[in-house]
C-alpha positions in Angstrom: 89.7 84.0 94.3 88.6 87.6 93.6 90.8 87.9 90.4 89.4 84.9 88.9 85.6 86.0 90.0 86.2 89.4 88.2 87.7 87.6 85.2 84.7 85.3 84.8 82.4 88.3 85.3 84.1 89.9 82.5 83.6 87.0 79.9 87.1 85.8 80.4 87.7 82.1 81.3 91.0 81.6 83.8 91.2 78.2 82.6 91.3 78.4 78.8 91.7 82.1 77.8 95.1 82.9 79.8 97.5 81.1 82.0 97.7 82.3 85.9 100.8 81.1 87.6 100.0 80.3 91.4 103.2 78.7 92.2 105.3 81.9 92.9 105.6 82.8 96.6 103.1 85.8 97.2 106.0 87.7 98.5 107.9 87.3 95.4 105.2 88.0 92.3 106.5 91.7 91.8 109.9 90.2 91.3 108.5 87.7 89.1 106.9 90.2 87.2 109.8 92.5 86.6 111.7 89.3 85.5 109.7 89.8 82.2 107.8 86.3 82.4 104.6 87.8 82.8 102.4 90.3 81.3 100.3 91.3 84.3 100.6 90.5 88.2 98.4 91.1 90.9 99.7 92.9 93.9 99.0 94.2 97.1 100.2 97.6 98.3 103.0 98.9 98.8 104.2 96.4 96.1 102.0 97.8 93.3 103.3 101.4 93.9 106.6 100.3 94.2 106.5 99.0 90.4 105.2 102.0 89.3 107.8 104.3 91.1 110.5 102.1 89.7 109.1 102.4 86.1 108.4 98.6 86.0 104.8 98.5 85.6 101.5 100.5 85.9 98.4 100.0 88.1 95.6 99.4 85.5 93.0 98.1 87.6 91.5 97.8 91.1 90.3 94.3 91.8 88.6 96.0 94.8 86.7 98.5 92.4 86.2 95.7 89.9 84.7 93.2 92.3 82.5 95.1 94.5 83.0 95.2 98.1 84.6 92.2 99.3 84.9 92.0 103.2 88.5 91.1 103.0 88.8 91.7 107.3 86.7 90.3 109.4 86.8 90.0 113.0 85.3 86.6 114.3 84.7 85.6 117.9 82.9 82.7 119.2 79.3 83.5 120.5 80.4 82.3 124.2 83.1 85.1 123.9 80.6 87.9 122.8 78.2 86.9 125.4 81.0 87.1 128.4 82.9 90.2 127.2 80.3 92.6 125.4 81.8 95.7 127.0 85.3 94.7 125.6 83.8 93.7 122.1 82.0 97.2 122.0 84.8 99.1 123.1 87.1 97.2 120.0 84.4 97.9 117.5 84.0 101.6 118.6 87.8 102.0 118.2 87.7 100.6 114.7 84.8 102.9 113.7 86.5 105.7 115.1 89.5 105.2 112.8 86.8 104.9 109.9 85.4 108.0 110.9 88.9 109.5 110.6 89.5 108.4 107.4 85.9 109.7 106.0 86.8 113.3 107.6 90.6 113.9 106.5 92.5 114.1 103.5 94.8 111.6 102.0 97.9 113.4 103.1 96.7 113.5 106.9 95.9 110.0 106.7 99.2 108.9 105.5 101.1 110.8 108.0 99.0 109.4 110.9 99.5 105.8 109.6 103.2 106.3 108.5 104.7 104.9 111.8 102.9 101.6 111.2 104.8 101.1 107.7 108.4 102.1 108.7 109.7 100.4 105.5 107.6 102.8 103.2 108.2 106.5 102.9 105.4 109.2 103.5 105.2 109.9 100.0 104.6 106.1 98.9 101.9 105.8 101.7 100.4 109.0 100.7 100.2 107.7 96.8 98.5 104.6 98.1 96.1 106.4 100.5 95.2 108.8 97.6 94.5 105.9 95.2 92.3 104.3 97.9 90.6 107.7 98.6 89.8 108.0 94.9 88.6 104.5 94.5 86.2 105.1 97.6 87.8 102.0 99.0 86.9 102.8 102.6 83.5 102.0 104.0 81.8 104.6 106.3 81.0 102.1 108.8 81.8 98.4 110.1 78.3 97.0 109.5 78.9 93.6 107.0 76.0 93.9 104.9 74.1 91.0 103.6 75.0 91.9 99.9 78.7 91.7 100.6 78.3 88.6 102.5 76.5 86.9 99.7 79.4 88.1 97.2 81.9 86.8 99.4 80.4 83.2 99.5 79.6 83.3 95.7 83.4 83.8 95.3 84.3 81.2 97.6 81.9 78.9 95.9 83.0 79.7 92.4 86.6 79.2 93.4 85.5 75.5 94.6 86.5 76.3 98.3 82.8 76.4 99.8 80.4 73.5 99.3 77.3 75.1 100.7 76.0 78.7 101.7 75.6 79.5 105.0 72.5 82.0 105.9 73.5 85.3 106.7 71.5 85.7 109.8 72.9 82.4 111.2 76.7 83.8 111.2 76.7 87.6 111.0 76.0 89.7 113.8 75.9 93.3 113.2 74.8 94.6 116.6 78.3 96.1 117.6 78.8 97.7 114.6 75.5 99.4 114.6 76.0 100.5 118.0 79.6 102.0 117.1 77.9 104.0 114.5 75.5 105.7 117.1 
């Protein structure tokens, strides 16, 4: 959906100007690309960097840079859970913010070394390459606050993709109180 949104934003009609094959299992897109049947592929890491390292392709653009800040990861809870467990939710949010603070104050090599155990199938040099790319793109936000602008961008992408019939007002769905407290 983000890819098609970016294409439209740049005057390319995904329905008429090119062919997008969405029938390929997501885990198999890099293999399909290297099979020679496509000119481009959309990959998450570490697949994108692996294609470069193998000499099979090049990262030519970042969907994150081209789209604007799309909140790919959000944590959702029922209002009742938030009301019954505010200390737990705040502690969880504080821990996430602590990680974000770490990313803002450390080098890509330091970050890669810390997260490498979570990606045992990927070597440290590859993780460092990926983290450096994200670092240079300014991928990471400074805080967890889900801004209204990002919420509207997400809804716009979903609506253009035909996945959202009507917008929900930001204030009815988003509570930034825990994130704001974590920044303090």
